[in-house]
C-alpha positions in Angstrom: -39.4 10.4 1.4 -39.8 10.6 5.3 -39.6 14.4 6.9 -38.7 13.0 9.9 -35.7 11.4 8.7 -34.2 13.1 10.8 -35.0 12.2 14.0 -34.4 8.8 13.9 -34.4 6.8 16.4 -32.9 7.5 19.5 -30.7 4.7 20.8 -30.9 2.1 22.9 -29.8 3.6 26.4 -31.2 4.9 29.5 -34.3 3.3 31.2 -36.7 5.6 28.9 -40.0 7.9 29.7 -42.3 8.0 26.3 -44.9 5.5 28.5 -46.2 2.5 26.2 -48.1 -0.6 27.2 -50.5 -1.0 30.1 -49.2 -2.6 33.4 -51.3 -4.5 35.5 -49.9 -3.2 38.6 -50.6 -4.6 42.4 -52.9 -4.5 44.8 -53.1 -0.7 47.0 -51.3 -1.0 49.4 -47.9 -1.6 48.1 -46.3 1.6 48.0 -43.2 2.5 45.9 -40.0 3.4 47.9 -40.0 6.5 49.7 -36.9 9.0 50.3 -34.1 7.0 52.7 -30.6 7.7 53.5 -28.6 4.9 55.0 -24.7 4.2 55.3 -22.9 1.2 53.7 -22.2 -1.5 56.1 -18.2 -0.8 55.9 -19.1 2.9 57.3 -17.6 4.2 53.7 -20.5 5.0 51.2 -23.9 7.3 52.1 -26.8 6.1 50.0 -29.5 8.6 49.2 -32.6 6.3 47.8 -35.2 9.0 46.2 -38.3 7.0 46.4 -40.6 9.2 43.9 -39.5 8.4 40.8 -40.7 4.9 40.4 -42.4 2.7 37.8 -45.3 0.7 39.4 -44.8 -3.1 39.6 -47.5 -5.0 37.9 -49.0 -8.3 39.8 -47.0 -10.7 37.0 -44.3 -10.2 33.7 -43.9 -12.8 31.4 -40.5 -14.0 31.0 -39.1 -14.1 27.8 -36.4 -15.8 25.7 -34.6 -13.8 23.2 -31.2 -14.2 20.5 -29.4 -12.3 18.8 -30.1 -11.6 15.4 -28.5 -10.9 11.9 -29.3 -8.3 9.9 -30.7 -9.8 7.0 -31.2 -7.1 3.7 -34.4 -7.4 4.2 -34.3 -5.7 7.5 -31.5 -3.6 5.8 -33.5 -2.6 3.3 -36.8 -1.3 5.1 -34.5 0.3 8.3 -33.2 2.2 5.6 -36.5 2.8 3.8 -37.9 4.1 7.3 -35.1 7.0 7.4 -35.1 7.9 4.2 -38.6 7.0 2.5 -37.2 6.7 -1.5 -33.9 7.7 -1.8 -31.9 6.6 -4.2 -28.7 4.5 -2.3 -25.9 4.1 -4.3 -22.4 1.5 -3.8 -19.9 2.7 -1.3 -16.3 2.8 -2.8 -13.3 3.8 -3.1 -13.3 3.2 -6.5 -10.3 5.4 -8.4 -10.5 5.7 -11.9 -7.4 5.2 -14.7 -5.5 7.9 -14.6 -6.0 8.7 -10.8 -4.9 4.9 -10.3 -1.8 5.9 -13.1 -0.6 8.9 -10.2 -1.2 7.0 -7.7 1.6 4.1 -9.4 3.8 6.8 -9.9 3.4 7.8 -5.8 4.4 4.0 -4.8 7.1 3.1 -7.3 8.8 6.3 -5.9 7.7 5.3 -2.0 9.5 1.7 -2.5 13.2 2.9 -3.0 15.4 4.0 -0.4 15.6 7.9 -0.9 11.6 7.5 0.1 11.8 5.2 2.9 14.6 6.7 4.8 13.4 10.0 4.5 10.7 9.2 7.0 12.7 6.3 8.8 16.5 7.5 8.8 17.0 5.8 12.4 15.0 3.0 11.7 17.1 -0.3 11.4 17.4 -2.3 8.4 14.6 -4.7 9.3 12.4 -1.8 9.6 13.1 -0.8 6.3 12.5 -3.8 4.9 8.9 -4.4 6.3 8.1 -0.6 4.7 9.4 -1.6 1.6 7.3 -5.4 1.3 4.3 -3.5 2.3 4.4 -0.7 -0.1 5.6 -3.2 -2.7 2.1 -5.0 -2.2 0.4 -1.9 -2.6 2.2 -1.5 -6.1 1.1 -4.4 -7.6 -2.5 -4.1 -5.9 -2.6 -0.8 -8.1 -0.6 -2.1 -11.2 -3.1 -5.2 -11.2 -6.2 -2.4 -10.9 -4.4 -0.6 -13.8 -5.7 -3.6 -16.3 -9.1 -3.5 -15.4 -9.9 0.4 -14.4 -13.0 2.5 -15.5 -11.6 5.4 -17.8 -14.5 7.6 -15.7 -16.0 6.5 -12.2 -20.0 6.6 -11.9 -21.4 5.9 -9.6 -23.2 2.6 -8.7 -26.7 1.7 -7.8 -26.5 -0.2 -4.5 -26.7 -4.0 -5.1 -27.8 -5.2 -1.5 -26.1 -7.3 -1.2 -23.1 -8.6 1.9 -19.0 -8.3 0.7 -15.8 -9.1 3.5 -15.2 -6.2 5.5 -11.5 -5.9 2.9 -13.4 -5.5 -0.3 -14.2 -1.3 1.1 -10.5 -0.9 2.4 -9.2 2.6 0.8 -6.3 -0.5 -1.0 -9.1 -2.9 -1.7 -11.9 -2.0 -4.4 -12.7 -4.6 -6.0 -12.1 -3.5 -9.8 -11.1 -7.0 -11.2 -15.0 -8.4 -9.9 -13.8 -11.4 -8.1 -14.6 -10.5 -3.9 -17.5 -13.2 -2.8 -21.3 -11.5 -2.3 -23.6 -13.1 -0.1 -27.5 -12.5 0.9 -28.8 -13.9 4.0 -26.8 -16.9 4.6 -23.6 -15.7 6.1 -21.0 -18.3 6.8 -19.9 -18.9 10.2 -16.3 -17.1 11.6 -16.5 -14.2 9.1 -17.5 -10.2 9.1 -19.2 -8.9 6.3 -20.4 -5.6 5.1 -23.2 -3.6 3.0 -22.5 -0.3 3.0 -24.2 1.9 0.6 -24.2 6.2 0.2 -27.3 8.3 -0.3 -27.7 12.3 -0.6 -31.1 13.9 1.2 -32.2 17.3 1.7 -28.0 18.2 0.2 -26.7 15.9 2.9 -24.6 13.1 1.7 -25.2 10.4 4.3 -23.6 7.0 4.9 -25.5 3.6 5.5 -23.1 0.5 7.2 -24.3 -2.6 7.9 -22.4 -5.1 9.6 -22.9 -8.4 10.6 -19.4 -10.2 12.3 -19.8 -13.9 12.9 -16.6 -14.4 14.3 -15.8 -16.5 17.1 -14.3 -14.5 19.4 -16.6 -11.3 18.2 -20.2 -10.9 16.9 -21.5 -8.0 15.9 -24.8 -7.4 14.3 -25.1 -3.1 13.9 -27.0 -0.7 11.5 -25.0 3.2 11.3 -26.2 5.8 9.6 -24.2 9.0 9.5 -23.4 12.4 7.7 -20.4 12.8 5.4 -18.2 15.7 5.9 -16.6 15.7 2.3 -12.6 14.4 3.3 -11.2 17.8 0.7 -13.5 20.3 3.5 -10.5 18.7 6.2 -7.9 17.3 5.0 -5.6 20.5 4.7 -6.2 21.6 8.0 -6.1 20.5 11.8 -6.8 21.7 15.1 -9.4 24.5 16.0 -8.9 25.1 11.9 -10.9 21.5 11.5 -13.0 22.6 13.8 -14.2 25.8 12.7 -14.6 24.4 9.4 -16.7 21.3 10.1 -18.7 23.2 12.3 -19.6 25.7 9.6 -20.3 22.9 7.2 -22.5 21.3 10.3 -24.5 24.6 10.4 -24.9 25.4 6.9 -26.7 22.0 6.6 -29.0 22.6 9.3 -27.7 20.1 11.3 -26.5 22.3 14.3 -28.9 24.5 16.3 -28.0 27.6 17.9 -29.6 27.2 21.3 -30.4 24.0 23.2 -33.5 22.3 22.7 -35.9 23.0 25.2 -38.6 20.1 26.6 -41.0 20.6 23.5 -38.8 20.4 20.6 -37.2 17.0 23.2 -40.9 16.1 23.5 -41.1 16.3 19.9 -38.3 14.3 19.0 -39.1 11.1 21.3 -43.0 11.3 19.6 -40.7 11.2 16.2 -38.6 8.7 17.3 -41.0 6.2 17.9 -43.2 6.9 14.8 -39.8 6.0 12.9 -38.7 2.9 15.0 -42.2 1.5 13.5 -41.7 2.8 10.3 -38.0 0.7 10.4 -40.1 -2.4 11.3 -38.2 -2.2 14.3 -41.2 -1.9 17.1 -42.0 -0.7 19.8 -39.6 1.5 21.4 -39.4 3.9 24.4 -37.4 7.0 23.9 -35.1 9.9 26.2 -33.8 13.1 24.5 -31.2 15.8 25.7 -29.9 18.4 24.5 -25.9 18.2 24.0 -23.3 20.7 22.8 -21.8 19.8 20.0 -18.9 17.4 20.9 -16.6 19.8 18.2 -17.0 22.3 20.6 -19.0 25.8 21.2 -21.1 27.1 18.5 -23.5 24.3 17.7 -26.2 22.3 19.9 -27.7 19.0 18.8 -30.6 16.6 20.2 -29.6 13.5 22.1 -31.7 10.4 21.6 -31.4 7.0 23.9 -33.8 4.1 23.3 -34.7 0.8 24.7 -37.0 -1.8 23.0 -40.1 -2.6 24.4 -41.7 -6.2 24.9 -44.8 -7.7 26.1 -45.1 -3.6 27.1 -42.2 -3.0 29.0 -38.9 -2.1 28.2 -35.4 -4.0 28.2 -32.5 -2.2 30.8 -30.5 -0.2 28.9 -27.7 -2.7 30.3 -27.5 -5.9 31.7 -26.5 -6.3 35.7 -22.6 -7.2 34.5 -22.0 -3.8 33.4 -21.3 -5.1 29.8 -24.0 -3.5 27.1 -22.2 -4.9 24.1 -24.7 -7.9 23.7 -27.8 -5.3 24.5 -30.2 -4.6 22.2 -30.1 -0.4 21.9 -30.1 2.7 19.7 -27.9 6.1 19.5 -29.4 9.2 17.4 -28.1 13.1 17.3 -30.2 15.6 15.2 -30.5 19.0 15.3 -33.2 20.4 16.9 -35.8 20.4 13.7 -35.0 16.6 13.7 -32.7 16.8 11.3 -31.2 13.4 11.1 -26.4 13.5 12.2 -25.9 10.1 13.0 -27.8 7.0 14.4 -26.4 3.7 15.2 -28.7 0.4 16.0 -26.4 -2.5 17.4 -27.6 -6.3 18.2 -31.0 -7.2 16.9 -33.0 -9.3 19.3 -35.8 -11.7 18.4 -38.0 -13.4 20.7 -38.2 -17.0 20.2 -39.9 -18.4 23.0 -42.2 -17.2 25.9 -40.3 -19.2 28.9 -43.6 -18.4 31.6 -46.7 -16.2 30.6 -47.2 -14.4 33.6 -44.4 -15.0 36.6 -45.7 -13.5 39.7 -44.0 -10.6 41.0 -43.1 -9.3 44.8 -44.0 -5.9 46.1 -42.6 -2.7 46.9 -42.0 -3.3 50.3 -40.0 -6.6 49.3 -38.1 -4.9 47.2 -37.0 -2.3 48.9 -35.6 -3.8 51.3 -34.2 -6.3 49.4 -32.8 -3.2 47.7 -31.6 -1.6 50.6 -29.8 -5.0 52.0 -27.8 -5.0 48.5 -26.6 -1.5 48.7 -25.5 -1.1 52.2 -23.4 -3.6 51.4 -21.3 -1.6 48.4 -18.0 -0.7 48.5 -15.4 1.4 46.3 -14.9 -2.2 44.7 -18.4 -2.9 43.8 -19.2 0.8 42.2 -15.9 2.1 40.6 -15.0 -1.6 38.3 -11.5 0.3 37.9 -10.9 0.9 41.4 -7.4 -0.1 41.5 -6.4 2.1 39.3 -8.2 4.6 40.7 -6.9 3.7 44.0 -3.6 3.8 42.7 -3.7 7.4 41.6 -5.1 8.5 45.0 -2.3 7.1 46.6 0.2 9.1 44.0 -0.8 12.1 44.0 -1.9 11.9 48.6 -5.8 12.0 48.1 -8.1 12.3 51.2 -11.4 10.9 50.7 -13.5 13.3 52.7 -17.2 12.2 51.4 -18.2 9.2 48.9 -22.1 9.5 48.4 -24.6 7.9 45.6 -27.9 9.4 44.7 -30.2 7.1 43.4 -32.5 9.1 41.5 -35.1 6.9 39.4 -36.2 3.0 40.2 -37.3 1.7 36.6 -39.4 -1.7 35.8 -39.1 -3.7 32.9 -36.8 -6.4 31.4 -33.0 -7.5 32.3 -31.2 -9.3 30.0 -29.4 -12.0 31.2 -27.0 -14.2 29.7 -28.5 -17.7 29.5 -26.6 -21.1 27.3 -24.2 -20.5 24.5 -26.0 -17.4 22.6 -29.9 -17.3 24.1 -31.1 -14.3 26.7 -33.4 -14.3 29.1 -35.7 -11.7 29.4 -36.7 -11.4 33.7 -38.4 -8.7 35.1 -36.7 -6.5 37.1 -36.7 -3.2 38.9 -33.8 -0.7 38.1 -32.7 1.7 40.6 -30.2 4.0 38.7 -28.1 6.7 40.5 -24.5 8.6 40.5 -21.9 7.6 42.3 -19.6 11.0 43.7 -16.2 11.2 45.9 -15.6 14.3 46.8 -11.7 14.5 48.9 -8.9 17.1 48.7 -5.0 16.5 48.1 -2.9 18.3 50.9 -0.9 21.0 49.7 -2.1 21.3 46.0 -5.7 21.6 46.8 -7.1 22.2 49.9 -10.8 22.5 49.2 -13.0 19.8 47.8 -12.8 18.4 44.6 -14.0 15.5 42.9 -12.1 12.7 43.1 -12.8 10.4 39.7 -11.0 10.0 36.9 -14.0 10.8 34.7 -14.4 13.8 32.6 -17.4 15.1 35.4 -16.1 13.6 38.4 -18.9 11.7 38.3 -20.3 7.7 38.0 -22.9 5.2 37.0 -24.3 3.7 39.9 -27.3 1.6 39.6 -28.5 -1.9 40.9 -31.0 -4.6 39.3 -33.0 -6.4 41.3 -34.8 -10.0 40.1 -39.3 -8.4 40.6 -39.7 -12.8 40.7 -37.0 -13.5 43.6 -36.2 -9.9 45.2 -33.3 -10.7 44.8 -30.0 -8.8 43.0 -28.5 -9.9 39.7 -25.4 -9.5 38.9 
C-alpha cells in the first residue's frame, strides 16, 4: 500500500505552479506585461495589472479536441489502487440483519398510525396526513418484504466492482432480494449509476464513490474518496459538541495537524500529488497547495490541494471563460500536513480525441497585453459580479455608498482554455488567463461610516479574471 495515499491528488482548480513541460519561447523582445494601472471606460473601476508574475508565451501550441469520458470499471480500479495500493475493498451497504429489520417493522407499524403521525403533524390538513401515511406504508412494506430474505448476520461483501442504479445504495433501497440490475462499462443513456465501496487503511475508514450520470439534463462523471466519521459518534449530539467530537476523532487519526503547513510541507504535498496522479493513471497534473484551517472551526489545520491536467506540456485553465466550471476536468484534495488523506474528488475526466492544429502560431505579449487592457477597460459591475442585480438591491436597501471599486490582477497564466464545441466536445485552445480579485468598499451612512467591504461574500472579495485567445488576441466569453 502506498504511503502517499495521503496526498492524493489535489484537485482541479487554480492554475498551478509545479512546472512541467518544455515550452518553445518566443523570440527575445516579446516582454511580458509590465505593471500598469488604469480606470475602466465608465470611470467606475480601477484596474491594477501586476505583470511580474506572468508565464512565457511560446511561439506555437497545438489546438486539441477533447471529449468527456465515462469512468470505466478499469479506470475506477486503477484509481483506487493508485490511492490505496492493495487495500481490500468491500461493498458499501445499508443492509440490516433479520433482527434489525424486525425492529424497523415494529417502528413503522406504529409510525403509520394516526396517533404517531399527528404527534408530529398535529395541525396538518388531512391530505398531508394521508401523504405521510402512504410514504411510511411503502417503507413498512419494503421492510416486510426484506425480512423474508434477510440474512441473520450481516457480514461485509467483497467489492464486486460493478455499477448499480443510484437507488441501490439508498437507506430504504438495499437489494435484499438480489434483483437490482448491475452494469459494467456499458451504461445505458438516461440513467445514473454508482459504484460505492469502503476500505480501512491505517485505521482510517474510507469510502470510494464513483458516479456516471448519463441523464439528459445533467451529465456527471466523478470519483470521490473521503474519510468516514462514525454515525454513532455524532448522532446523539449537535452544535458545538458535534464539532468538538468530530475534530477530536479526526485529530486522533492523524487527519488534522496542530499548525499550518510551512512552505516546505506545501511543496512536498504538490510533489506527492504529481506522483500519485501518475499512479492513478491520470497522466501529468500540476498542483498548488494552501494551508487551511479545518472547516469545523479552530483546533486543526489541513492542506488544501488544487490541480489541473496538463496536455502537450500545458495546463488547462482552472475555469471556463463563461464562468461555468461544471464540465472542467479538475481535482481537489485535503490532507493533513504529513499527507494523510482526508478527502479527494476527481471530476469530469476528459480524453483527447484529436489534434485539430499541430502548431497554431501565437501572438506576442505586446499584442496580448494591449488586447487585455482594452477588454478590462470595458469592465463594469455587471461584468465582474455575476449576481450584480441582487448585490445592487442590497446596496439600495441599506443605503450603501460605494467609495472604491478595484481589481488587482496578480498573475497571468499561459495554458489551455476549455471551450464548448458541438453537442459534447470541447476545444482546448491556447490562452492567457489574467487572474485576480475584485474589491468593493464603501460605507453605510448612519450605520457603518468607516470603509467596509460591500460584497456579500464572507471575505468581501470576488475573483476577477479575463481569458485571452493567444491565437487571435481576442477575449474569450
